C-alpha positions, 0 to 999 in steps of 0.5 A, spaced: 423 817 842 418 820 846 410 820 844 409 828 841 404 832 845 398 833 842 394 838 846 399 843 851 400 849 847 408 849 844 409 855 848 406 852 854 411 853 860 411 849 866 413 851 873 417 846 877 417 847 885 421 844 890 419 845 898 425 842 902 428 843 908 433 847 906 430 851 901 424 852 897 426 853 889 422 855 883 424 853 876 420 855 870 421 851 864 419 851 856 417 844 853 425 842 851 426 843 859 430 849 858 430 854 864 427 860 863 426 863 870 428 861 877 427 864 885 429 861 891 427 863 899 430 860 905 427 855 910 427 856 917 425 850 922 424 849 929 430 844 931 430 845 939 430 839 943 433 834 937 426 835 934 425 838 926 419 841 925 416 846 919 411 852 922 405 850 917 403 858 917 411 859 914 409 854 909 403 857 907 407 864 906 413 860 902 407 857 897 405 864 896 411 868 896 414 863 892 407 864 887 409 872 887 416 871 885 415 866 879 410 871 876 414 877 877 420 873 873 415 872 868 411 878 867 420 881 866 421 876 861 413 877 857 411 870 858 406 871 864 401 868 860 404 862 857 404 859 865 400 852 864 401 848 870 405 847 876 409 841 879 411 840 886 416 837 889 416 836 897 420 832 902 418 826 903 416 823 910 414 831 912 407 831 914 403 836 918 396 837 921 391 842 920 383 844 921 377 845 918 379 852 917 386 850 914 390 853 919 396 849 923 394 844 929 401 842 930 408 844 926 410 839 921 414 833 923 421 833 918 424 827 915 430 827 920 426 828 927 431 825 932 426 823 937 422 818 932 425 812 934 423 810 940 416 811 938 417 807 931 419 802 935 413 801 940 408 801 934 412 796 930 411 791 937 404 793 937 404 791 929 408 784 931 414 786 928 417 788 921 414 782 917 407 783 919 408 791 917 411 787 910 404 783 909 400 789 910 403 794 906 408 790 901 415 794 904 418 796 911 416 801 915 422 806 916 423 811 923 422 817 919 415 815 915 409 819 917 405 814 921 411 814 927 409 822 927 403 819 930 405 815 935 409 820 937 403 824 938 400 819 941 405 821 947 405 829 946 399 832 942 393 834 946 387 829 945 382 835 943 388 836 937 387 829 935 379 831 934 380 838 931 384 835 926 381 836 919 386 833 915 393 829 915 397 832 910 404 831 907 409 837 905 407 838 898 400 836 899 400 842 904 403 847 898 398 844 893 392 845 899 395 853 900 395 854 892 389 851 890 384 851 896 384 843 896 387 839 901 382 833 900 387 830 895 394 826 895 398 823 890 400 816 890 407 818 891 406 823 897 401 817 901 407 812 900 411 816 905 407 815 910 408 808 912 400 807 911 399 806 904 399 799 901 405 799 895 402 794 891 395 795 891 396 803 891 390 804 897 390 806 904 391 800 909 388 801 916 390 796 920 397 800 919 393 804 925 394 798 929 401 802 931 396 807 935 394 804 942 388 808 942 382 806 938 379 813 938 385 816 935 385 810 929 378 812 928 379 819 927 386 818 923 382 814 918 378 819 917 383 825 916 386 822 911 386 825 904 383 821 898 388 818 893 389 821 886 392 819 879 397 823 877 393 825 871 388 828 876 389 835 877 389 838 884 385 844 881 387 851 879 391 856 882 385 860 888 382 867 886 386 869 892 393 867 890 392 870 883 390 875 886 396 876 891 400 874 886 397 879 880 395 873 875 389 877 872 387 872 867 392 866 868 391 861 872 396 855 872 393 848 874 396 845 879 398 837 878 398 832 884 405 833 888 411 829 888 415 827 894 422 829 892 424 821 892 420 820 886 422 828 883 429 826 884 428 819 880 424 823 874 428 829 874 434 825 874 431 821 868 431 814 871 424 812 870 425 805 867 426 799 871 434 799 873 436 806 872 438 809 878 438 816 880 443 819 886 441 825 889 446 829 893 442 835 896 441 836 904 441 829 904 443 824 900 439 819 896 441 813 892 434 811 889 432 806 882 425 804 878 423 797 879 418 793 876 417 790 883 418 791 890 424 789 894 424 782 896 424 780 904 431 779 904 432 786 903 433 792 908 431 798 903 426 802 903 420 802 898 415 807 896 410 807 890 410 811 883 404 815 882 405 812 875 405 805 877 412 802 878 416 802 885 421 806 887 427 802 891 430 808 896 436 808 900 436 815 903 442 817 908 441 823 912 448 825 912 448 829 905 451 836 903 450 839 910 455 834 912 460 838 908 457 844 910 459 843 917 466 840 914 467 847 910 464 852 914 459 858 912 459 861 906 466 858 903 469 860 896 466 854 893 472 855 887 477 856 890 475 849 895 475 845 888 481 847 886 485 846 893 481 838 893 484 837 887 490 838 888 490 833 894 492 826 892 486 821 892 485 818 899 488 825 902 494 822 904 490 818 910 486 823 912 478 820 913 472 822 916 466 818 918 461 822 915 455 822 920 453 829 923 446 826 924 445 819 926 445 814 920 439 808 922 441 804 916 448 804 918 447 802 925 449 810 927 445 811 932 448 818 934 452 823 931 459 820 929 464 825 926 470 822 926 477 824 923 482 819 922 488 820 925 486 827 926 482 832 922 487 836 917 487 843 918 488 844 909 481 846 907 482 842 901 484 836 905 478 837 909 473 838 903 476 833 899 476 827 904 469 830 905 467 828 898 470 822 899 466 819 906 459 821 902 462 817 896 463 811 900 456 812 903 453 813 895 457 807 894 454 802 899 447 805 898 448 802 890 451 795 893 445 795 897 440 795 891 444 790 887 445 785 893 437 786 893 436 783 886 437 790 881 440 789 875 443 796 874 442 799 867 445 807 868 446 811 874 445 819 873 447 824 879 444 830 881 443 836 887 447 841 889 454 837 891 453 834 883 455 842 881 462 840 884 466 836 878 471 834 883 465 830 887 462 827 881 469 824 879 470 821 885 463 818 885 464 815 878 471 812 880 468 809 887 462 806 883 467 805 877 461 806 873 460 813 868 455 817 871 450 821 866 449 829 869 444 833 868 444 839 865 440 842 870 443 841 878 436 841 881 433 834 879 427 835 884 423 841 880 425 839 874 422 832 875 416 835 878 415 839 872 416 834 867 411 829 871 406 835 871 407 836 863 405 828 863 399 829 868 397 835 864 397 832 857 394 826 859 388 830 863 387 834 857 387 827 853 381 825 857 377 831 856 378 831 848 376 823 848 383 822 846 385 816 848 393 815 846 397 814 852 401 820 855 407 817 859 412 820 864 417 817 861 415 821 855 415 827 858 422 826 861 425 823 855 423 831 852 425 835 858 431 831 862 437 833 858 444 830 860 452 833 859 457 829 857 458 823 863 463 823 868 468 817 867 471 814 872 479 816 873 483 809 872 489 813 876 485 813 882 481 806 881 486 803 886 485 808 892 477 808 891 476 800 890 473 799 897 471 805 899 464 802 901 468 796 905 472 801 909 467 805 911 464 798 913 470 796 917 470 803 921 462 802 923 464 795 925 469 798 930 463 800 935 458 794 934 
């Protein structure tokens, strides 16, 4: 049983905002995890030349627009005065630069920027290789981490822009700053997305800046890193200007430290105890697990630190829903596709596809590979089902990596946009040969951000009142995260799906 709330009002509303590279989603929850209101906004990225970059002026507009829309929805419900707190999830490994006026120095470089590999390789060599990195921070430094952005900046950003940068800030920290006016603090979760955090101590590791060639750039960067704060320490209340813009007359929701989308997805999937796994089927597709230890040196999984103390083991695949979108085309009739896909046999009569619309370094795929075998089917249902089977093979591969790294898996949950597909759930459950816990809310990161914010809010209020009793994230998750009936494996499909991951590996090996 979760610990009871003692200081958060029973009628309080907590909003979870999910800022992704695909869209902005905001959900208002009551304290039992029921969705009261929902808003959505688009995101436009700069993608010329293989980059993926987010204009920070757009991000500021998204933050303010999301507040206006959410305030309007709650006002319509007569619940605006109950809005107590805001939790923010945002894309991991996406970060930008701002100056002393909180204006953009350069756009935020996103996690899926395809130009980072050469810069990462150079920095890794300067540091002495992966083993030295693990000595410094306790885990790997992957290509998409923010330190790679700094290596790219060393080649592409004018020196004057390095000097005038006041804060290096991650996606979520920027949102929190635009809402509160404070850019000088960062959560452990967001910092773990940089490659500059010692995952063991939860503190910055300046020695990682040895990846940069210029000593002056190292000095400036160290000064531009925000202060690390505990998830129980609020960033602050919504600023007067944001409140005026949103029509918040007497209410000032408290903004809690942000989560990267992986931490939020883990919490939103109810996977906060060691051995619990959350599969998030968003634009990227991830297999994350909670653990009380870091993966060993033999593991090739990414690792991050959770804001409440334990660790997150991560296999993030660049290719998720955006690959399926490519296969089915714009604005499909999802209901018709679901029915047509279900009418196809498992294995799609021999039709299969490699699901790499983007490179996938963890699979050794350095360039896009969307390859059909024997040829691309004409039938929409067959293409759709084959695409789902390809993603299930990726997820099975990711789960196997967690097990090989020593994770004893006790439960698997699934969320994200593609989790709405019953067919996808059944294919994945059968491929993993495990039941899948499905969330009542398909928006795992927004729900997780709200649950973490509730834990932070209650803990903050307890501290102010001298109440020493702990209130943990697990308590808030147990209260807010609800599950539907699990999806069971289909025994009649098991023979076809038993070795999806192995077949994927065989096809990948053909070009190695």
